[in-house]
DSSP file (Angstrom, degrees, kcal/mol; ACC not computed):
  #  RESIDUE AA STRUCTURE BP1 BP2  ACC     N-H-->O    O-->H-N    N-H-->O    O-->H-N    TCO  KAPPA ALPHA  PHI   PSI    X-CA   Y-CA   Z-CA
    1    1 A M              0   0    0      0, 0.0     2,-0.3     0, 0.0    36,-0.0   0.000 360.0 360.0 360.0 128.6   -8.8   -3.6   17.3
    2    2 A E        -     0   0    0      1,-0.1     2,-0.1    36,-0.0     0, 0.0  -0.557 360.0-115.1 -80.0 138.4   -9.1   -6.9   15.6
    3    3 A S        -     0   0    0     -2,-0.3    35,-0.1     1,-0.1    -1,-0.1  -0.417   5.9-145.8 -73.5 144.8   -7.5   -7.2   12.2
    4    4 A L  S    S+     0   0    0     35,-0.4     2,-0.4    33,-0.2    -1,-0.1   0.575  78.1  89.6 -79.0 -11.4   -9.6   -7.9    9.1
    5    5 A L  S    S-     0   0    0     32,-0.1    -2,-0.1     4,-0.1     2,-0.1  -0.731  72.3-138.3 -96.4 131.9   -6.8  -10.0    7.7
    6    6 A S     >  -     0   0    0     -2,-0.4     4,-2.8     1,-0.1     5,-0.2  -0.345  35.1-104.0 -72.4 166.4   -6.4  -13.7    8.3
    7    7 A S  H  > S+     0   0    0      1,-0.2     4,-2.3     2,-0.2     5,-0.2   0.865 124.5  52.1 -62.6 -33.4   -2.9  -14.9    8.9
    8    8 A T  H  > S+     0   0    0      2,-0.2     4,-2.5     1,-0.2    -1,-0.2   0.931 110.8  46.4 -66.6 -45.8   -2.8  -16.2    5.4
    9    9 A D  H  > S+     0   0    0      2,-0.2     4,-2.7     1,-0.2     5,-0.2   0.913 112.9  50.4 -61.8 -42.8   -3.8  -12.9    3.9
   10   10 A L  H  X S+     0   0    0     -4,-2.8     4,-2.5     1,-0.2    -2,-0.2   0.924 111.4  47.7 -62.0 -45.3   -1.4  -11.0    6.1
   11   11 A H  H  X S+     0   0    0     -4,-2.3     4,-2.3    -5,-0.2    -1,-0.2   0.914 112.1  50.2 -61.9 -43.3    1.5  -13.4    5.0
   12   12 A R  H  X S+     0   0    0     -4,-2.5     4,-2.3     2,-0.2    -2,-0.2   0.914 111.4  47.7 -63.7 -43.7    0.5  -13.0    1.3
   13   13 A L  H  X S+     0   0    0     -4,-2.7     4,-1.0     2,-0.2    -1,-0.2   0.915 111.1  51.0 -64.4 -42.0    0.4   -9.2    1.6
   14   14 A K  H >< S+     0   0    0     -4,-2.5     3,-0.6     1,-0.2     4,-0.3   0.910 110.3  49.9 -61.1 -40.9    3.8   -9.1    3.4
   15   15 A W  H >< S+     0   0    0     -4,-2.3     3,-1.5     1,-0.2    -1,-0.2   0.908 108.0  53.1 -63.5 -41.7    5.3  -11.3    0.6
   16   16 A N  H 3< S+     0   0    0     -4,-2.3    -1,-0.2     1,-0.3    -2,-0.2   0.665  97.2  68.1 -69.0 -15.6    3.9   -9.0   -2.1
   17   17 A C  T << S+     0   0    0     -4,-1.0     2,-0.7    -3,-0.6    -1,-0.3   0.609  73.3 102.5 -78.0 -11.9    5.6   -6.1   -0.4
   18   18 A R    <   +     0   0    0     -3,-1.5     2,-0.2    -4,-0.3     7,-0.0  -0.642  58.9 178.6 -74.2 115.8    9.0   -7.5   -1.3
   19   19 A R        -     0   0    0     -2,-0.7    -2,-0.1     2,-0.2     6,-0.0  -0.651  43.6-123.1-119.3 170.5    9.9   -5.3   -4.2
   20   20 A G  S    S+     0   0    0     -2,-0.2     2,-0.5     1,-0.1     3,-0.1   0.472  94.4  75.3 -89.6  -3.9   12.8   -4.9   -6.6
   21   21 A L  S >> S-     0   0    0      1,-0.1     4,-2.2    34,-0.0     3,-0.5  -0.948  72.7-147.6-115.2 119.8   13.3   -1.3   -5.7
   22   22 A L  H 3> S+     0   0    0     -2,-0.5     4,-2.6     1,-0.2     5,-0.2   0.859  97.1  57.5 -54.6 -41.4   15.0   -0.6   -2.3
   23   23 A E  H 3> S+     0   0    0      1,-0.2     4,-2.0     2,-0.2    -1,-0.2   0.913 108.4  46.3 -59.0 -43.6   13.0    2.6   -1.7
   24   24 A N  H <> S+     0   0    0     -3,-0.5     4,-3.1     1,-0.2     5,-0.3   0.924 110.5  54.1 -63.6 -43.6    9.7    0.7   -2.0
   25   25 A D  H  X S+     0   0    0     -4,-2.2     4,-2.4     1,-0.2    -2,-0.2   0.920 109.3  47.8 -55.8 -45.8   11.0   -2.0    0.3
   26   26 A L  H  X S+     0   0    0     -4,-2.6     4,-1.6     2,-0.2    -1,-0.2   0.921 115.8  42.9 -64.5 -45.3   11.9    0.5    3.0
   27   27 A V  H  X S+     0   0    0     -4,-2.0     4,-2.4    -5,-0.2    -2,-0.2   0.939 116.0  47.4 -66.4 -47.7    8.5    2.3    2.8
   28   28 A L  H  X S+     0   0    0     -4,-3.1     4,-2.9     1,-0.2     5,-0.2   0.864 107.9  56.2 -65.9 -35.8    6.4   -0.8    2.6
   29   29 A E  H  X S+     0   0    0     -4,-2.4     4,-2.1    -5,-0.3    -1,-0.2   0.935 111.4  43.0 -60.8 -46.3    8.3   -2.5    5.5
   30   30 A K  H  X S+     0   0    0     -4,-1.6     4,-2.3     2,-0.2     5,-0.3   0.907 114.0  51.9 -65.8 -41.2    7.5    0.4    7.8
   31   31 A F  H  X>S+     0   0    0     -4,-2.4     4,-3.2     2,-0.2     5,-1.5   0.932 110.8  46.9 -60.8 -47.3    3.9    0.6    6.6
   32   32 A V  H  <5S+     0   0    0     -4,-2.9     5,-0.4     1,-0.2     4,-0.2   0.917 113.9  48.9 -61.2 -43.5    3.3   -3.2    7.2
   33   33 A E  H  <5S+     0   0    0     -4,-2.1    -1,-0.2    -5,-0.2    -2,-0.2   0.876 126.9  22.5 -63.6 -39.7    4.9   -3.0   10.6
   34   34 A R  H  <5S+     0   0    0     -4,-2.3    -2,-0.2    -5,-0.1    -3,-0.2   0.763 134.5  16.2-104.0 -29.2    2.9    0.1   11.8
   35   35 A D  T ><5S+     0   0    0     -4,-3.2     3,-2.1    -5,-0.3     4,-0.5   0.687  90.5  89.5-124.2 -23.6   -0.3    0.4    9.7
   36   36 A L  G > <S+     0   0    0     -5,-1.5     3,-1.4     1,-0.3    -4,-0.1   0.869  91.4  48.8 -54.6 -45.7   -1.3   -2.7    7.8
   37   37 A Q  G 3  S+     0   0    0     -5,-0.4    -1,-0.3     1,-0.3   -33,-0.2   0.514 104.7  61.1 -77.0  -1.8   -3.4   -4.3   10.5
   38   38 A T  G <  S+     0   0    0     -3,-2.1    -1,-0.3   -35,-0.1    -2,-0.2   0.480  80.8 111.6 -97.5  -3.7   -5.3   -1.1   11.2
   39   39 A L    <   -     0   0    0     -3,-1.4   -35,-0.4    -4,-0.5     2,-0.1  -0.362  62.5-132.8 -73.1 147.7   -6.7   -0.8    7.6
   40   40 A N     >  -     0   0    0    -37,-0.1     4,-2.3    -2,-0.1     5,-0.2  -0.367  38.2 -90.5 -85.9 177.6  -10.4   -1.3    6.9
   41   41 A A  H  > S+     0   0    0      1,-0.2     4,-2.2     2,-0.2     5,-0.2   0.885 126.5  49.6 -60.6 -42.3  -11.6   -3.5    4.0
   42   42 A E  H  > S+     0   0    0      1,-0.2     4,-2.2     2,-0.2    -1,-0.2   0.898 111.8  49.1 -63.7 -39.7  -11.6   -0.7    1.4
   43   43 A Q  H  > S+     0   0    0      2,-0.2     4,-2.5     1,-0.2    -2,-0.2   0.870 108.2  53.1 -69.1 -36.6   -8.1    0.3    2.4
   44   44 A V  H  X S+     0   0    0     -4,-2.3     4,-2.3     2,-0.2    -2,-0.2   0.930 110.4  47.9 -62.7 -44.4   -6.9   -3.3    2.2
   45   45 A D  H  X S+     0   0    0     -4,-2.2     4,-2.0     1,-0.2    -2,-0.2   0.898 111.7  50.3 -61.9 -40.0   -8.3   -3.5   -1.3
   46   46 A A  H  X S+     0   0    0     -4,-2.2     4,-2.2     2,-0.2    -2,-0.2   0.892 108.9  51.8 -65.0 -39.5   -6.6   -0.2   -2.2
   47   47 A F  H  X S+     0   0    0     -4,-2.5     4,-2.4     2,-0.2    -2,-0.2   0.908 108.2  51.3 -63.8 -41.5   -3.3   -1.4   -0.8
   48   48 A R  H  X S+     0   0    0     -4,-2.3     4,-1.1     1,-0.2    -1,-0.2   0.899 107.7  53.8 -60.8 -39.9   -3.6   -4.6   -3.0
   49   49 A F  H >< S+     0   0    0     -4,-2.0     3,-0.6     1,-0.2     4,-0.4   0.927 109.6  47.5 -58.9 -46.0   -4.2   -2.3   -6.0
   50   50 A L  H >< S+     0   0    0     -4,-2.2     3,-1.5     1,-0.2    -2,-0.2   0.888 107.6  55.5 -64.2 -39.2   -1.0   -0.4   -5.2
   51   51 A L  H 3< S+     0   0    0     -4,-2.4    -1,-0.2     1,-0.3    -2,-0.2   0.734  99.2  62.5 -67.2 -20.8    1.0   -3.6   -4.8
   52   52 A A  T << S+     0   0    0     -4,-1.1    -1,-0.3    -3,-0.6    -2,-0.2   0.603  86.7  98.1 -78.6 -11.1   -0.1   -4.7   -8.3
   53   53 A L  S <  S-     0   0    0     -3,-1.5     2,-0.0    -4,-0.4    -3,-0.0  -0.349  87.4 -96.7 -74.0 156.7    1.7   -1.6   -9.8
   54   54 A E     >  -     0   0    0      1,-0.1     4,-2.6    -2,-0.1     5,-0.2  -0.361  39.8-108.0 -64.8 154.3    5.1   -1.8  -11.3
   55   55 A D  H  > S+     0   0    0      1,-0.2     4,-2.7     2,-0.2     5,-0.2   0.901 117.8  48.3 -54.6 -47.1    7.9   -0.8   -8.9
   56   56 A G  H  > S+     0   0    0      1,-0.2     4,-2.3     2,-0.2    -1,-0.2   0.894 112.4  48.3 -63.9 -40.5    8.6    2.5  -10.7
   57   57 A D  H  > S+     0   0    0      2,-0.2     4,-1.8     1,-0.2    -1,-0.2   0.904 112.2  49.3 -66.5 -41.6    5.0    3.5  -10.9
   58   58 A L  H  X S+     0   0    0     -4,-2.6     4,-2.7     1,-0.2     5,-0.2   0.938 112.2  47.8 -62.6 -46.3    4.5    2.7   -7.2
   59   59 A W  H  X S+     0   0    0     -4,-2.7     4,-3.0    -5,-0.2     6,-0.3   0.901 107.7  55.5 -63.4 -39.7    7.5    4.7   -6.2
   60   60 A D  H  X>S+     0   0    0     -4,-2.3     6,-2.1    -5,-0.2     5,-1.2   0.895 112.1  43.8 -59.5 -39.6    6.4    7.6   -8.3
   61   61 A L  H ><5S+     0   0    0     -4,-1.8     3,-0.6     4,-0.2    -2,-0.2   0.937 116.0  45.9 -69.7 -46.7    3.1    7.7   -6.4
   62   62 A V  H 3<5S+     0   0    0     -4,-2.7    -2,-0.2     1,-0.2    -3,-0.2   0.893 115.0  46.8 -64.9 -39.8    4.6    7.2   -3.0
   63   63 A S  H 3<5S-     0   0    0     -4,-3.0    -1,-0.2    -5,-0.2    -2,-0.2   0.587 113.0-116.9 -80.4  -9.4    7.3    9.8   -3.6
   64   64 A G  T <<5S+     0   0    0     -3,-0.6    -3,-0.2    -4,-0.6    -4,-0.1   0.537  82.7 120.0  86.6   6.0    4.8   12.4   -5.0
   65   65 A R  S   <S+     0   0    0     -5,-1.2     2,-0.3    -6,-0.3    -4,-0.2   0.705  80.8  30.2 -74.7 -18.4    6.4   12.5   -8.4
   66   66 A A  S    S-     0   0    0     -6,-2.1     2,-0.3    -7,-0.1    -2,-0.2  -0.955  75.3-141.5-136.0 155.5    3.1   11.3   -9.9
   67   67 A E        -     0   0    0     -2,-0.3    -6,-0.1     1,-0.1     2,-0.1  -0.792  32.6 -92.8-113.0 159.2   -0.5   11.7   -8.9
   68   68 A L        -     0   0    0     -2,-0.3    -1,-0.1    -7,-0.1    11,-0.0  -0.378  43.3-110.9 -65.7 146.2   -3.3    9.2   -9.1
   69   69 A T     >  -     0   0    0      1,-0.1     4,-2.7    -2,-0.1     5,-0.2  -0.379  32.4-106.3 -68.8 159.0   -5.4    9.3  -12.2
   70   70 A P  H  > S+     0   0    0      0, 0.0     4,-1.1     0, 0.0    -1,-0.1   0.879 123.1  52.5 -55.6 -37.7   -9.0   10.5  -11.7
   71   71 A K  H  4 S+     0   0    0      1,-0.2     3,-0.4     2,-0.2     4,-0.3   0.924 111.5  45.1 -64.5 -43.4  -10.3    7.0  -12.1
   72   72 A A  H >4 S+     0   0    0      1,-0.2     3,-1.5     2,-0.2    -1,-0.2   0.863 106.3  60.3 -68.4 -35.6   -7.9    5.7   -9.4
   73   73 A Q  H 3< S+     0   0    0     -4,-2.7     6,-0.3     1,-0.3    -1,-0.2   0.803 100.1  57.1 -61.2 -28.3   -8.7    8.7   -7.1
   74   74 A A  T 3< S+     0   0    0     -4,-1.1    -1,-0.3    -3,-0.4    -2,-0.2   0.607  80.7 108.0 -78.5 -11.2  -12.3    7.5   -7.1
   75   75 A R  S X> S-     0   0    0     -3,-1.5     3,-1.6    -4,-0.3     4,-0.5  -0.535  82.6-109.6 -69.9 124.0  -11.2    4.1   -5.8
   76   76 A P  T 34 S+     0   0    0      0, 0.0   -30,-0.2     0, 0.0    -1,-0.1  -0.283  94.9   4.8 -58.7 132.2  -12.4    3.9   -2.1
   77   77 A G  T 3> S+     0   0    0     -4,-0.1     4,-2.3   -31,-0.1     5,-0.2   0.251  96.0 109.7  84.5 -12.6   -9.6    4.0    0.4
   78   78 A L  H <> S+     0   0    0     -3,-1.6     4,-2.5     1,-0.2     5,-0.2   0.919  78.2  47.7 -67.6 -44.0   -6.8    4.6   -2.1
   79   79 A N  H  X S+     0   0    0     -4,-0.5     4,-2.2    -6,-0.3    -1,-0.2   0.887 111.8  52.7 -62.3 -37.6   -6.1    8.2   -1.1
   80   80 A D  H  > S+     0   0    0      2,-0.2     4,-2.0     1,-0.2    -2,-0.2   0.940 111.6  44.3 -62.1 -48.1   -6.0    7.2    2.5
   81   81 A V  H  X S+     0   0    0     -4,-2.3     4,-2.6     1,-0.2    -2,-0.2   0.907 112.4  51.7 -66.0 -41.8   -3.5    4.4    2.0
   82   82 A L  H  X S+     0   0    0     -4,-2.5     4,-2.1     1,-0.2    -1,-0.2   0.891 108.3  52.2 -63.1 -38.5   -1.3    6.6   -0.2
   83   83 A S  H  X S+     0   0    0     -4,-2.2     4,-0.5    -5,-0.2    -1,-0.2   0.903 110.1  49.0 -62.8 -40.9   -1.3    9.3    2.5
   84   84 A L  H >< S+     0   0    0     -4,-2.0     3,-1.1     1,-0.2     4,-0.3   0.925 111.1  49.5 -64.1 -44.2   -0.2    6.7    5.0
   85   85 A L  H >< S+     0   0    0     -4,-2.6     3,-1.6     1,-0.3    -2,-0.2   0.871 103.6  60.3 -62.8 -36.8    2.6    5.4    2.7
   86   86 A R  H 3< S+     0   0    0     -4,-2.1    -1,-0.3     1,-0.3    -2,-0.2   0.644  89.1  72.4 -69.6 -13.6    3.8    8.9    2.1
   87   87 A R  T <<        0   0    0     -3,-1.1    -1,-0.3    -4,-0.5    -2,-0.2   0.739 360.0 360.0 -69.8 -21.1    4.5    9.4    5.8
   88   88 A Y    <         0   0    0     -3,-1.6    -1,-0.2    -4,-0.3    -2,-0.2   0.428 360.0 360.0-100.5 360.0    7.5    7.1    5.5
């Protein structure tokens, strides 16, 4: 399956995965390695949305300590990406 991401986009997303919280780094590293290039366009946009969050907020979502707001739940692909991240 061919990736929707150009090499520049892929590099930029990988760079944005570098976080200040070790737990996020570990999860995002595995996600990028195993799943990033399999995402569809909606899921890539949802992943970018998650990467824009503060470290603590992102970790709370990934770890299950917080749930998405109803508005965020309506965002296409976001639940899918969050489910993938929670596997790690």
